[in-house]
Residue, then its C-alpha position, 0 to 999 in steps of 0.5 A: x466506546x467500542x461498537x461491535x458489528x454483527x455479521x449478517x447471516x447469508x440467505x443460505x444460512x438463514x434457510x438452513x437454520x431451524x426455527x423454534x417453531x419448526x423445533x416445536x412442530x417436529x417435537x410434537x410430531x415425534x411425541x417425545x420418541x426418537x424418530x429413527x430408533x423409537x427410544x424415548x427422548x423427551x427433550x425438545x433440544x433433540x429436534x435439531x437433526x437435519x436429514x440433508x445436512x446443513x453443509x449440503x444445503x439442507x433446509x431448516x423445514x420440518x420435512x428435513x428435521x428429525x427428533x432423534x436420540x443422541x446416539x442416532x443423531x451422532x450416527x447420522x452426523x459423525x459415523x460412516x459405514x453401516x451405522x450411518x446407512x442404517x440410521x439414514x434409511x430409517x430416517x428417510x422411511x419415517x419422513x416418506x411415511x409421514x409426508x405425502x409427496x416427500x422428496x429429498x430434492x425439495x429439502x435443499x437450498x437453491x439460489 
């Protein structure tokens, strides 16, 4: 029979993944509301938005993860200009307010 060899994830990929534990913690932190616009979005699946993106080495830690509605998550990941800037500003303000000594440099994977 055929054997399939699964590729091992790199240390960076593992560090940037969001664990179920982190998703739950972020969801509980949000009380089911989008952390950038305040709309009700009671779905744990939305606790998956990186403030610092995975592509930029953003860690999968609660200080870097947001619970967002679809529209805010889309604006953060796929839009440019004012929409992107506005949602990023609100996300940063939320995280800075929630965590003492929050620093975005601490959110990036380092070898």
